[in-house]
Structures are given as C-alpha cells and as structure tokens.
C-alpha positions in Angstrom: -58.8 28.6 -7.3 -58.9 24.9 -7.2 -56.5 25.5 -4.2 -58.7 28.0 -2.2 -61.3 25.4 -2.4 -59.2 22.7 -1.0 -58.1 24.8 2.2 -61.8 25.7 2.6 -62.8 22.2 2.5 -60.3 20.9 5.0 -60.9 24.4 7.3 -64.9 23.0 7.6 -63.7 19.3 8.1 -61.5 20.6 11.2 -64.2 22.7 12.4 -67.0 20.2 12.0 -64.9 18.4 14.5 -64.9 21.4 17.1 -68.6 22.1 16.9 -70.3 23.1 20.1 -73.2 21.1 19.8 -71.0 17.5 19.6 -69.1 15.9 22.6 -65.4 17.2 23.4 -63.6 16.0 21.0 -59.9 14.7 21.0 -58.9 16.5 18.5 -59.6 19.9 19.8 -57.6 18.7 23.4 -55.1 16.3 22.4 -53.7 14.4 25.0 -50.1 14.7 23.5 -47.4 17.4 25.4 -47.2 20.2 23.0 -48.7 18.9 20.0 -49.3 20.8 17.2 -51.2 20.7 14.4 -49.6 18.9 11.2 -49.7 20.0 8.0 -52.2 18.6 5.7 -52.1 16.9 2.3 -55.1 17.0 0.4 -55.0 14.7 -2.8 -51.3 15.2 -2.7 -51.4 19.0 -3.1 -49.1 20.8 -0.6 -50.4 23.5 1.1 -49.1 27.4 1.0 -45.9 27.0 3.1 -45.3 23.8 3.3 -41.8 22.7 3.5 -41.0 19.2 1.9 -40.1 16.2 3.7 -37.0 14.2 3.6 -38.0 10.5 2.3 -37.5 8.3 4.9 -36.9 4.3 4.3 -37.6 1.3 6.7 -34.9 0.2 8.7 -33.4 -3.4 9.8 -33.4 -3.9 13.5 -30.2 -2.8 15.2 -29.1 -3.4 19.2 -27.3 -0.5 20.2 -24.2 -1.1 22.3 -23.8 0.5 25.8 -21.4 3.2 24.3 -23.7 3.9 21.4 -26.6 4.4 23.9 -24.4 6.7 26.3 -23.3 8.8 23.0 -26.7 9.0 22.0 -28.1 10.3 25.5 -25.2 12.9 25.4 -26.1 13.9 22.1 -29.6 14.8 23.4 -28.7 15.9 26.8 -26.1 18.4 25.0 -29.6 20.1 23.5 -31.1 21.0 26.2 -30.6 23.8 29.0 -28.1 22.9 31.6 -31.0 23.0 34.2 -33.2 20.7 32.7 -33.2 17.0 34.6 -33.3 14.5 31.9 -34.8 10.8 32.2 -34.1 8.4 29.0 -37.0 6.0 28.5 -35.8 2.9 25.8 -34.2 4.0 22.9 -35.7 2.4 19.5 -32.8 2.1 16.5 -32.6 0.4 13.1 -29.5 0.1 10.4 -30.6 1.9 7.3 -29.2 1.3 3.5 -26.3 3.4 4.2 -24.9 1.9 7.3 -26.1 4.7 9.7 -28.5 3.6 12.5 -31.5 5.9 12.9 -32.5 6.2 16.9 -35.9 7.2 18.1 -36.5 7.8 21.4 -38.6 9.7 24.7 -37.1 12.0 27.0 -38.8 13.1 30.3 -37.0 16.7 31.1 -38.2 18.2 34.3 -37.2 22.3 34.6 -36.0 24.1 37.7 -39.7 24.8 38.4 -40.5 21.2 38.6 -42.5 21.1 35.5 -42.3 17.7 33.4 -42.8 17.4 29.9 -42.1 14.4 28.0 -40.6 14.9 24.2 -39.7 13.0 21.4 -36.6 12.9 19.6 -34.8 11.1 16.3 -31.2 11.1 15.0 -28.8 9.2 13.4 -26.0 7.7 14.4 -22.5 7.4 12.6 -20.8 4.3 13.8 -17.3 5.2 12.9 -15.0 5.7 14.7 -16.5 3.5 17.4 -18.9 4.8 19.2 -19.6 7.0 17.0 -21.4 10.3 17.0 -25.0 11.3 17.2 -26.9 14.0 15.3 -30.1 14.9 16.3 -32.4 15.6 13.9 -35.8 16.4 15.6 -37.0 17.0 18.9 -40.7 17.8 19.7 -41.0 21.2 20.7 -37.9 22.5 19.7 -37.8 22.1 16.0 -40.9 19.9 15.2 -44.5 18.8 16.4 -44.7 15.6 18.0 -46.9 14.0 15.5 -44.2 14.9 13.0 -41.3 13.2 15.1 -43.4 10.1 15.7 -44.9 9.9 12.1 -41.2 9.7 10.9 -40.2 7.1 13.4 -43.2 5.2 12.1 -41.8 5.4 8.8 -38.6 4.3 10.0 -40.2 1.1 12.1 -39.1 2.5 15.3 -42.5 3.6 16.4 
C-alpha cells in the first residue's frame, strides 16, 4: 500500500513541473538527444520493473595509448550499422581497482539521410594482451538512456 502512495506522489511531482500555467519546463522538453526518464528512487525503494544496478567505483586517471584508442573506436564502430558515419569526441579513461580501464565517450553518428545524433557510450578495456580488447557496456539510445550512461560515467569520475 505504501508503494502506491510513493508512486502517486512521484507522479504528482512530475506533472506539477509540466502544468499548463507554468512556463515551458526543461523537464517536459529536454535538450539532450534521445533522453528518457530515468528510474525513480524514493527513499531507497525500487519501483516496479526497475533493474538492480551494478555498483561502480571511482577510477584513477589513465591516458589511453593511440593503439588503445583505436581498439575502443573499432569496438564502438562495430556496434553501429555499416552505413553510419561516425565522428568521435575525446575519450575519457580511468583505471579501475581490478586493472581494467573504464572508458567513456561520445560519438556523433550521421545516417544515410544526413541526420546527426550524439550518443554517449561506456565500456571496459582489458589491456592484456596489448593493446587489449574493448567491451561496449552501454550506448545511449541502444541499450541505455543518455542520462543513465552519463550517470555511470560520472560515478567513475569520467564525465
């Protein structure tokens, strides 16, 4: 019963920010591309259908070599259709406690029709054998919301 009250209160709070009498809110019309509403946590109570998250820890600064940057770009590129033209923004990377390198970045995709779209991504680079392999964990608009990828990068100190 308490869970229903929490959901009702959260819904009222969201609707209050989008009322007709108020000026246009940033919540109703976000400026981030393909943003979705994140899962709501109220007093630590997960709501229906929410997935448990993997705890992320802060990383220590790490500079990628040119070979490691190429491995990351190649793995991210293979996650998109072959017809998409990709341009990468600078990558941010940090060393985790277990020796892997966490990488966060943004890629500009341009489809065959010329439409451009910025996508955040996050993944892990295993450095051995050199230059290693990169596993893409999240790409905004594909398997995660933009705000979720940004939040996970921020938890690791890479935003």
